[in-house]
C-alpha positions in Angstrom: 64.5 109.8 -25.5 67.6 109.9 -22.9 67.1 109.7 -19.4 69.7 110.1 -16.5 69.4 109.8 -12.6 71.2 111.9 -10.0 71.9 111.3 -6.7 70.7 115.2 -5.7 70.0 118.2 -8.3 69.3 121.8 -8.0 65.9 122.1 -9.3 64.2 125.9 -9.6 62.3 125.0 -6.3 65.2 123.9 -4.5 67.3 120.6 -4.0 65.4 116.8 -4.4 66.9 113.9 -4.3 67.1 110.8 -6.6 65.9 112.9 -9.7 65.4 111.4 -13.0 65.4 113.9 -15.9 63.9 112.8 -19.4 65.7 114.0 -22.2 64.3 114.0 -26.2 66.0 116.6 -28.9 68.2 118.1 -26.5 65.9 119.8 -24.6 64.3 118.4 -20.7 61.0 117.3 -20.9 60.2 115.5 -17.6 61.9 115.9 -14.7 60.5 113.6 -11.3 61.6 113.7 -7.8 61.8 110.7 -5.9 61.9 108.3 -8.8 63.9 105.3 -9.2 66.7 105.2 -12.0 64.7 102.4 -13.8 66.2 102.6 -16.8 68.0 105.5 -16.7 72.3 106.3 -16.4 72.7 106.9 -12.5 74.8 109.8 -11.3 76.0 109.5 -7.9 76.8 113.7 -7.9 75.2 116.7 -7.6 73.4 118.3 -10.5 73.1 121.5 -11.3 72.3 123.8 -14.4 75.2 124.9 -17.0 76.2 128.2 -16.4 76.2 130.6 -19.5 79.4 132.4 -20.0 78.2 135.7 -21.7 81.2 137.2 -23.0 84.3 135.6 -24.8 87.3 136.6 -27.1 87.8 133.3 -27.4 91.5 133.9 -30.0 92.9 135.8 -26.9 93.0 132.4 -24.8 96.0 131.7 -27.1 97.9 135.0 -25.5 97.3 134.3 -22.4 100.1 134.8 -20.1 102.2 137.2 -22.6 100.8 140.1 -20.9 102.0 140.1 -17.4 105.7 141.4 -17.9 105.6 145.4 -16.3 107.1 148.0 -18.9 108.8 151.3 -17.8 105.6 153.2 -17.4 102.2 152.0 -15.3 100.9 148.9 -17.4 96.9 149.1 -17.5 94.4 148.0 -20.4 95.8 150.1 -22.9 99.2 148.8 -22.7 97.8 145.5 -22.4 96.1 145.7 -25.8 99.4 146.7 -27.4 99.9 143.2 -26.8 97.0 141.9 -27.9 97.1 143.7 -31.4 100.4 142.0 -31.7 99.7 138.6 -30.9 96.0 138.8 -33.1 98.6 140.3 -36.4 99.8 136.8 -36.6 95.9 134.5 -36.6 95.2 133.1 -39.8 92.2 131.5 -39.7 93.1 128.2 -39.2 94.4 129.1 -36.1 91.2 130.9 -34.6 89.4 128.0 -34.9 92.2 126.0 -33.8 92.2 128.1 -30.3 88.5 128.9 -30.4 88.1 125.0 -30.3 90.4 124.5 -27.1 89.0 127.6 -25.1 85.4 125.9 -25.5 86.5 122.5 -24.0 87.8 124.0 -21.2 85.0 126.0 -20.8 82.9 122.8 -21.2 85.4 121.1 -18.7 85.1 124.2 -16.3 81.1 124.0 -16.1 80.0 126.4 -18.9 77.8 125.1 -21.2 77.3 128.6 -23.4 79.3 131.5 -24.5 78.1 134.4 -25.9 81.5 135.0 -28.1 82.1 138.9 -28.8 83.5 138.5 -32.3 85.3 141.1 -33.7 88.6 139.5 -35.4 86.6 139.4 -38.6 89.1 140.5 -42.0 93.2 139.4 -42.8 95.6 140.3 -41.3 96.8 143.4 -43.5 92.7 144.6 -43.1 91.7 143.3 -46.2 88.5 141.5 -45.9 88.7 137.8 -46.5 86.9 136.7 -50.3 84.2 135.4 -47.9 83.1 138.0 -45.7 82.1 135.7 -42.7 85.3 133.2 -43.1 86.5 134.1 -39.1 82.8 133.5 -37.6 82.2 130.5 -39.5 85.6 128.9 -38.1 83.8 130.1 -34.5 81.0 128.1 -35.5 83.0 125.4 -36.2 84.9 124.9 -33.4 81.8 125.9 -30.7 80.5 122.3 -33.2 83.3 120.2 -32.5 83.3 121.4 -28.6 79.4 120.9 -28.6 78.7 124.3 -26.5 75.7 126.5 -26.9 76.8 129.0 -28.7 75.6 132.7 -29.2 77.3 134.8 -31.7 77.4 138.2 -31.5 79.5 140.1 -34.5 81.1 143.4 -33.7 80.9 146.6 -35.6 84.2 148.7 -35.2 84.5 151.9 -36.9 86.3 154.2 -35.9 89.4 154.3 -33.3 88.2 156.5 -30.5 85.2 158.9 -30.1 85.2 161.7 -31.7 85.8 160.3 -35.0 89.1 159.3 -34.6 91.1 157.0 -37.2 91.3 153.9 -36.3 95.1 152.4 -35.2 97.0 149.9 -37.1 96.0 147.3 -34.6 92.7 147.7 -35.0 92.2 147.2 -38.9 91.3 143.4 -38.8 88.1 145.2 -36.8 86.6 147.6 -39.1 83.2 147.5 -40.8 81.0 149.6 -42.9 77.8 149.4 -42.7 77.6 147.7 -46.0 80.4 145.1 -45.2 78.8 144.6 -41.7 75.2 143.6 -43.2 77.2 141.3 -45.6 78.9 140.1 -42.2 75.8 139.5 -40.5 74.2 137.7 -43.7 77.2 135.3 -43.7 77.1 134.9 -40.4 73.4 133.5 -39.9 74.1 131.0 -42.5 77.2 129.7 -40.3 75.5 129.6 -37.0 72.7 126.9 -39.1 75.0 124.2 -38.7 75.0 124.4 -35.1 71.8 123.3 -32.8 70.2 126.0 -31.6 72.8 128.2 -32.0 71.8 131.9 -31.7 72.8 135.3 -33.6 73.1 138.7 -32.0 74.7 142.0 -32.6 77.3 143.7 -31.0 78.3 147.2 -31.7 81.7 146.8 -30.1 82.0 150.5 -27.8 80.7 153.8 -27.7 84.4 154.9 -28.7 84.4 152.6 -31.7 81.2 153.0 -32.9 79.2 156.6 -34.0 76.4 157.6 -32.4 74.2 157.2 -35.9 75.5 153.7 -36.6 74.4 152.5 -32.9 71.2 153.8 -33.8 71.0 152.1 -37.1 72.3 148.6 -35.7 69.8 148.9 -33.4 67.2 149.9 -35.7 68.5 147.4 -38.6 68.7 144.2 -36.1 65.7 145.1 -33.5 65.7 141.9 -32.0 67.7 138.9 -30.5 70.9 140.1 -28.2 72.8 143.1 -28.5 75.8 143.4 -26.6 78.2 146.4 -25.9 81.6 147.2 -23.8 80.7 150.3 -21.7 82.6 152.0 -19.2 85.1 149.6 -18.7 88.3 152.1 -18.1 88.7 155.5 -16.8 89.8 157.1 -19.8 86.9 155.5 -22.1 84.9 157.9 -19.4 86.9 160.9 -19.7 87.5 160.9 -23.4 83.5 160.3 -23.7 82.9 163.3 -21.7 85.4 165.2 -23.2 83.7 164.5 -26.4 79.8 164.4 -25.8 79.7 165.9 -22.7 78.4 162.6 -20.9 79.5 159.4 -19.5 79.0 156.5 -21.3 76.3 154.6 -20.0 74.5 158.2 -20.0 75.2 158.3 -23.7 74.0 155.2 -24.5 70.7 155.8 -22.9 70.5 158.6 -24.6 70.9 157.5 -28.3 68.8 153.7 -28.2 66.3 152.5 -26.3 68.1 149.7 -24.0 65.5 147.1 -22.5 66.0 143.4 -21.4 67.7 142.5 -24.9 71.3 144.3 -23.8 74.1 143.2 -22.1 76.6 145.7 -20.7 79.6 144.3 -20.9 81.9 145.4 -17.8 79.9 148.6 -16.9 82.8 149.1 -13.9 82.9 153.2 -13.4 79.3 153.2 -14.0 78.4 155.8 -11.1 75.3 155.4 -8.5 72.5 156.9 -11.1 73.9 154.5 -13.7 74.0 151.6 -11.6 70.1 152.2 -11.5 69.5 153.3 -15.1 70.9 149.2 -15.8 68.6 148.2 -13.6 65.6 149.6 -13.8 66.0 149.0 -17.6 66.1 145.5 -17.2 69.6 145.3 -19.3 72.1 142.5 -18.3 75.4 143.4 -17.0 77.7 141.3 -18.0 80.7 141.4 -15.4 83.8 139.5 -16.3 85.6 139.3 -13.0 88.6 137.8 -13.4 89.7 139.4 -16.2 88.8 142.7 -14.8 91.2 142.3 -11.9 93.7 140.8 -14.6 93.5 144.4 -16.5 93.5 146.1 -13.2 90.1 147.9 -14.5 88.5 148.3 -11.4 85.0 146.9 -9.4 81.4 147.5 -10.6 79.6 148.3 -7.8 77.6 144.5 -7.7 76.2 145.2 -4.2 74.0 148.2 -4.9 72.9 147.1 -8.7 71.6 143.7 -6.8 70.2 145.4 -4.4 68.0 147.4 -7.0 66.6 144.6 -8.8 69.7 144.5 -11.1 70.6 141.1 -13.4 74.1 139.7 -13.9 76.0 137.1 -16.0 79.5 136.2 -15.8 81.8 136.4 -18.6 85.6 134.8 -19.3 86.6 137.5 -21.4 90.0 137.8 -22.2 90.2 134.2 -21.0 93.4 134.4 -18.5 91.9 131.8 -16.8 88.5 129.4 -18.1 86.6 128.9 -14.4 82.5 129.2 -13.8 83.7 128.7 -10.0 86.3 131.7 -10.1 84.4 134.0 -12.3 81.8 134.2 -9.3 84.0 133.5 -6.5 86.0 136.7 -7.9 82.9 138.5 -8.5 82.0 137.8 -4.3 85.5 138.3 -3.1 85.7 142.0 -5.3 82.7 143.2 -3.0 84.0 142.2 0.0 87.6 143.9 -0.5 85.3 146.8 -2.1 82.7 147.2 1.3 85.3 145.2 3.8 82.7 142.6 4.7 81.6 138.9 3.6 79.4 137.5 2.5 78.8 141.2 0.7 76.2 139.4 -2.3 74.5 137.2 -0.1 70.7 137.8 1.7 70.1 136.3 4.9 68.5 132.6 4.4 70.3 131.8 1.7 73.9 130.6 0.8 76.1 133.2 -0.7 76.8 130.9 -3.9 73.8 129.5 -4.3 72.6 133.4 -4.8 75.4 134.0 -7.1 75.2 131.4 -9.2 71.0 131.0 -9.3 71.6 135.0 -10.0 74.4 134.1 -12.6 72.6 131.5 -14.5 69.2 133.1 -14.9 71.2 136.8 -16.3 73.5 134.8 -18.5 70.2 133.1 -20.1 68.7 136.2 -20.8 71.3 137.8 -22.1 72.3 134.7 -24.5 68.8 134.1 -25.2 69.1 131.2 -24.7 66.4 128.6 -22.7 69.1 127.8 -20.1 70.0 127.7 -16.7 67.5 125.7 -14.8 67.1 122.0 -14.6 63.3 122.3 -15.7 61.3 121.1 -18.9 61.0 123.1 -21.8 64.9 123.9 -20.7 67.8 123.4 -22.7 69.8 120.0 -21.1 72.5 121.4 -19.9 73.4 119.8 -16.7 76.6 119.8 -14.5 77.3 117.2 -12.3 80.0 118.0 -9.7 81.6 115.2 -7.9 80.8 114.3 -4.3 83.9 112.6 -3.9 85.7 115.7 -4.3 87.6 116.4 -1.0 85.8 119.7 -0.6 82.7 118.5 -1.3 82.5 115.1 0.8 80.3 116.3 3.6 78.4 118.6 1.1 74.7 118.8 1.0 72.3 121.4 -0.7 73.5 124.6 -1.1 76.7 123.7 0.4 77.7 122.2 -2.7 77.5 125.1 -4.7 79.6 127.3 -1.6 81.9 124.5 -1.7 82.5 123.9 -5.3 82.7 127.7 -5.8 85.0 129.0 -2.8 87.0 125.9 -2.7 86.9 122.8 -5.0 86.9 124.7 -8.4 87.4 122.9 -11.9 88.3 120.2 -10.4 84.8 119.6 -8.6 83.0 119.2 -12.0 82.6 115.5 -13.1 80.3 115.0 -15.8 78.8 117.8 -18.5 75.8 117.3 -20.5 74.9 120.0 -23.3 71.9 120.1 -24.8 71.7 116.5 -24.0 74.9 115.2 -25.3 77.3 113.9 -22.5 80.3 116.3 -24.0 82.2 115.5 -20.8 83.1 112.3 -18.3 85.0 112.2 -15.0 86.2 115.5 -16.1 87.6 115.2 -19.6 86.2 116.4 -22.5 85.6 114.2 -25.0 88.0 115.9 -27.7 90.3 117.2 -24.9 93.3 115.2 -26.8 92.7 116.5 -30.3 91.6 119.8 -29.2 94.8 120.3 -26.6 97.5 118.7 -29.6 96.1 121.1 -32.3 96.3 124.7 -29.7 99.7 123.1 -28.9 100.7 122.8 -31.9 99.5 126.0 -32.8 100.8 128.3 -30.0 104.2 127.0 -30.0 104.1 128.1 -34.2 102.8 131.5 -33.3 105.6 131.9 -31.0 107.9 131.3 -33.2 107.2 133.8 -35.5 
């Protein structure tokens, strides 16, 4: 048994001082307040639950900064996608593992303690399957194990280039599966995650433009339990193409086709109309919002204000990993609504700090989306705990909810001092225990790739 003692901690009932936490086999077994340290290891900072990252394409961390140059035409997600296709054509399984391992190290140093890896880079650069169908999935699992991050692996089904059965373009050849191949991929992925404690396997039909409606129904029937994630209504063109082929908007079409409930996470949902926002909230599904990536790609802004007013649940994800920061995802989410509605504390409610409302909502929605017992410092939950540095200038005088406000709106990653994931002390004094090795391997990988 491990015992930790925190000067102050955010518990489900609120902030409490002198908190002693007992951990056994990675799970919190007891929480005491106003307790003496005893034999427990003492931490002076404020302890908060680790934040789940609901949406990641870890290999894209290696291309950060490569698409920040305007072309002749107006840049958009679609022009960015061409850069991404050229980048992924270079990646070997070793490269995928090295980039993912560094991305997961960065996530932990930023306060993310679990990740939903939306994994679609399945095949060799020429599109041929590896002899082991789960080769690249195994590399993601190995990277997560090396970093010590909680993993929900979401193998992606991708079958066509666009709505109406459009043929795939060459850049998509590494993603493609038929039903038999995807079944074998899922079986191999299930075997792979057995190597990582408490890893979860879900399923991810990529999007309505990449998956036929019959295949979507088949996936929902074949894997009726566990997380199900899908990109939906991310771009205006996606909505227009869906209307042209099906006469329905993507979110409407999704709800017409399968039973969307609490196990579903709708990634982005950026261009949801008000009635679609209400549909998501009513169904209990999680909106997987990635505000830093959505801003970087110029996609648009989901109406989070309306969604929360309707009782909607959300989680945040770092998606393309152009920037890895739990605090910045929450800050960007709030700032987008401030700009949209021209008001301050747009997602706040009277009597509660905006930072706390954002943080606790993202913890709860993220835990639901990843099907992991995380998001709270409480008995029965995984011991995913982030300790914030009270000596950071932004937190020097902070108490209670102001601690979260100062972290999210001012201090950012520099405030993350210690991180425990499944009870393992993976980050100490802001540095991951495997940082040097992971960074060396990452640097060697991206430098070689950029020289190709």
